[in-house]
Each structure stands twice: as structure tokens, then as C-alpha cells.
C-alpha positions as CSV (number, residue, x, y, z in Angstrom):
1,M,20.9,0.5,8.2
2,E,17.4,0.4,6.7
3,V,16.5,3.0,3.9
4,W,13.0,3.4,2.9
5,M,11.7,5.9,-0.1
6,D,8.1,6.5,-0.7
7,G,7.2,3.4,1.4
8,K,9.5,1.0,-0.3
9,P,12.7,-0.3,0.9
10,L,15.7,0.4,-0.8
11,A,18.1,-2.4,-1.8
12,A,21.5,-0.5,-1.6
13,E,22.6,2.2,1.5
14,P,23.5,5.6,0.2
15,R,26.7,6.6,0.2
16,G,27.9,9.6,2.6
17,A,29.6,10.2,6.2
18,N,26.5,12.1,7.6
19,L,22.9,12.4,6.8
20,G,23.7,15.5,4.4
21,E,25.8,13.6,2.1
22,M,23.2,10.5,2.1
23,L,20.6,12.8,1.3
24,D,22.9,14.1,-1.7
25,N,23.4,10.9,-2.8
26,L,19.8,9.7,-2.7
27,L,18.3,12.7,-4.1
28,G,20.8,13.2,-6.6
29,C,20.0,10.6,-8.9
30,K,18.4,11.4,-12.0
31,D,15.3,9.5,-11.3
32,L,14.3,11.9,-8.7
33,A,15.4,15.1,-10.5
34,D,11.6,16.0,-10.8
35,R,10.8,15.1,-7.1
36,T,10.6,17.2,-3.8
37,L,11.5,15.7,-0.2
38,V,8.5,16.4,1.6
39,E,9.3,14.2,4.9
40,L,11.9,12.8,6.4
41,K,12.3,10.7,9.5
42,V,15.4,9.5,11.3
43,N,15.1,6.3,13.2
44,G,11.3,6.7,13.4
45,Q,11.1,10.4,14.1
46,P,10.4,13.2,12.2
47,Y,13.7,15.2,11.6
48,E,13.7,18.9,12.4
49,L,16.3,21.3,11.7
50,N,15.6,23.7,14.6
51,Q,16.0,20.9,16.9
52,Q,18.4,18.5,15.6
53,G,20.8,20.9,13.3
54,P,22.2,20.8,9.8
55,A,21.9,17.4,8.6
56,G,25.7,17.5,7.9
57,S,26.0,17.6,11.4
58,L,24.4,13.9,12.1
59,P,26.9,11.1,11.4
60,R,26.2,8.1,9.5
61,E,26.7,6.0,12.9
62,A,23.8,7.6,14.5
63,I,21.7,6.5,12.0
64,D,19.6,3.2,11.9
65,H,16.5,3.8,9.8
66,L,16.2,6.5,7.4
67,E,12.9,6.9,6.0
68,L,12.1,9.3,3.0
69,E,8.7,10.6,1.4
70,T,9.0,12.6,-1.7
71,M,6.4,14.2,-4.6
72,D,6.8,15.1,-7.9
73,A,6.0,18.5,-8.9
74,R,2.4,17.9,-9.7
75,Q,2.0,16.3,-6.4
76,V,3.5,19.1,-4.7
77,A,1.3,21.9,-6.4
78,L,-1.8,20.0,-5.6
79,H,-0.5,19.9,-1.7
80,F,0.0,23.5,-1.7
81,L,-3.3,24.5,-3.1
82,D,-5.0,21.9,-0.6
83,N,-3.3,23.7,2.4
84,A,-3.4,27.0,0.9
85,G,-6.2,28.0,3.3
86,G,-4.1,27.6,6.7
87,Y,-1.1,29.4,5.2
88,I,-3.8,32.4,4.4
89,Q,-5.4,32.0,7.8
90,A,-1.8,32.2,9.5
91,M,-1.1,35.6,7.7
92,T,-4.9,36.8,8.3
93,G,-4.3,36.1,12.2
94,S,-1.2,38.2,12.4
95,L,-2.7,41.2,10.9
96,P,-4.0,42.8,14.3
97,Q,-1.1,42.2,16.2
98,V,1.1,44.2,13.2
99,A,-1.6,47.2,13.1
100,E,-1.5,47.6,16.7
101,L,2.1,48.0,16.9
102,F,2.3,50.5,14.2
103,R,-0.7,52.2,15.9
104,V,1.0,52.7,19.5
105,A,4.2,53.7,17.3
106,D,6.4,50.7,18.3
107,D,8.0,51.0,15.1
108,R,11.0,48.8,15.0
109,E,8.9,45.8,16.4
110,A,6.0,46.6,14.0
111,N,8.5,46.6,11.0
112,Q,10.0,43.4,12.1
113,Q,6.8,41.8,11.9
114,Y,5.4,43.6,9.0
115,N,8.4,42.8,7.2
116,S,8.2,39.0,8.2
117,L,4.6,39.2,6.8
118,L,5.5,40.6,3.6
119,E,8.2,37.9,3.1
120,T,5.6,35.5,3.7
121,L,3.2,37.1,1.5
122,H,5.5,37.1,-1.4
123,L,6.4,33.4,-0.6
124,F,2.8,32.6,-0.9
125,L,2.3,34.6,-4.2
126,Q,5.3,32.8,-5.7
127,L,4.0,29.5,-4.8
128,V,0.4,30.1,-6.6
129,D,2.3,31.0,-9.6
130,G,4.4,27.8,-9.3
131,A,1.5,26.1,-8.4
132,C,-0.6,27.3,-11.8
133,E,2.3,26.8,-13.8
134,T,2.9,23.4,-13.0
135,L,-0.6,22.4,-13.4
136,Q,-1.0,24.4,-16.3
137,L,-4.3,26.6,-14.9
138,D,-5.5,29.5,-16.8
139,S,-5.0,32.8,-14.6
140,A,-7.2,34.6,-16.7
141,Q,-10.1,32.2,-16.7
142,G,-13.0,33.0,-14.5
143,L,-13.8,31.0,-11.1
144,G,-17.2,30.5,-10.7
145,G,-18.3,33.9,-10.2
146,L,-15.0,34.7,-8.6
147,P,-12.2,37.4,-9.9
148,S,-9.7,35.7,-12.0
149,L,-6.4,34.5,-10.6
150,A,-5.0,37.4,-12.8
151,Q,-7.5,40.1,-11.6
152,S,-6.7,38.8,-7.8
153,Q,-2.9,39.1,-8.4
154,N,-3.3,42.4,-9.8
155,R,-5.8,43.6,-7.0
156,I,-2.9,42.4,-4.3
157,S,0.0,43.7,-5.9
158,G,-1.7,47.3,-6.0
159,L,-2.4,46.9,-2.4
160,I,1.2,45.6,-1.6
161,S,2.5,49.3,-3.5
162,E,0.0,51.3,-1.5
163,M,1.6,49.4,1.8
164,L,5.2,49.8,1.0
165,Q,4.4,53.5,0.1
166,S,2.9,54.0,3.5
167,Q,5.9,52.6,4.8
168,E,8.5,54.7,3.0
169,Q,6.3,57.7,4.2
170,E,6.2,56.4,7.8
171,D,2.7,56.9,7.9
172,W,2.2,54.2,10.2
173,I,-1.4,54.8,10.9
174,L,-2.4,54.7,7.3
175,L,-0.2,51.5,7.1
176,A,-2.2,50.1,9.7
177,D,-5.4,50.6,8.7
178,I,-4.7,48.9,5.2
179,L,-3.0,46.0,7.0
180,E,-6.0,45.4,9.4
181,H,-9.1,46.5,6.8
182,D,-7.8,46.2,3.0
183,L,-5.4,43.3,3.4
184,K,-7.4,41.4,5.6
185,D,-10.6,41.6,3.1
186,E,-8.0,40.5,0.4
187,L,-6.4,37.5,2.0
188,Q,-10.2,36.4,2.8
189,A,-11.1,36.7,-1.0
190,W,-8.0,34.7,-1.5
191,A,-9.1,32.3,1.0
192,E,-12.4,31.8,-1.2
193,L,-10.4,31.4,-4.4
194,M,-8.1,28.9,-3.6
195,P,-10.6,26.0,-3.8
196,R,-11.9,27.0,-7.2
197,L,-8.1,27.0,-8.3
198,R,-8.0,23.4,-6.9
199,Q,-11.2,22.4,-8.6
200,Q,-9.3,23.5,-12.0
201,A,-6.7,20.9,-11.7
202,H,-7.9,17.3,-12.8
């Protein structure tokens, strides 16, 4: 079996009876404690969980070539900031459909998509916090005429509270309006903010 990590061949094969155990063995060493696996290829093909199943279900005998690409915490943070615009665009693109479902009183489907959107939004905000902590960015610092990160975080937190209150009161029309107008505007403001954050990271 050939095993490559970050573009270099490994002299020793990892221990383990399946892909999951081999990954644990490879990534569990102290030298990689601060690194994150960002790409995995098995036999030259990208490994996708939803198509190939859990790593533990792929036996060692089925693997001839294994490639791993890792990043340290700083690289991961920079990669996130570089790609944040795409994540924001995906969230923004889902807003009209969710709002329309609330307006036509399809509460069940609307709430499912809305909850998924909220989870994505919360994850995004957590990743922003993590990136700023890793890169030691000052959240209170002005960003070239734009509000600071701290001010933007306060605004979107208040907006999320309004959305949750509307949901609790089952005021679906108000919630639809907040999603389609207020949240859309706020996410567009964040799309302008992220490149400025990236510029702070040297």
C-alpha cells in the first residue's frame, strides 16, 4: 500500500484493519495534533462518506493507495475566510424559498428548512469566531469604513432573537419578512465584511 501525506510518501504503512483505524493511527500521532484532515483520496478517488459509507466499513485489503491532505489551524482559518463568501451565498440563496413556504402556510416544511438554515448560520458564526481566535484578529477593530466584527455579531444576534421570537409566536408572515429582507441584508453585509477580515490576517 502506498500512503502519501501532504504530498510526501510515508515510509511505514499505518496500522489498522480498515480505513477508520488507519486514519486514527495516522492522525493520532502528536506531530499532527494541531492539524486537520481536509482531503482524503482512496485509490486515487476522493473519499465521500455519503457514497462510500463510514471509514470503518472499508477494509484495508481494498486500499492500494491512500492520500491525505492536512492543514494546521492557521491554514484552516485562512481557508475558511477565503471561502466564506460562498457559504454566505448559499445561505442567502435559500432564504426566498423558506420565506415563501411560511407565507403559503406550509409550516412543517418551512420549519424544517428554517431549522436547517439556523444550524448552518450558527455553525458559520462559530467558524468565524474560531478563525478570529486562531488568527488573533481584533473583533473590535474597524474594518475600512464597515462596522467592526463585534458590532456585526451583535446585530445578527439580535436578528436571530427576533426570528426565534416570531417562530415561538407562530407569526409566520413576520418571520418570512425577516428572512427575506432583514436577514438577507445582514448576510450581504457579512459578505462585504469577510474580505476585510481576511486582509487583517497576515
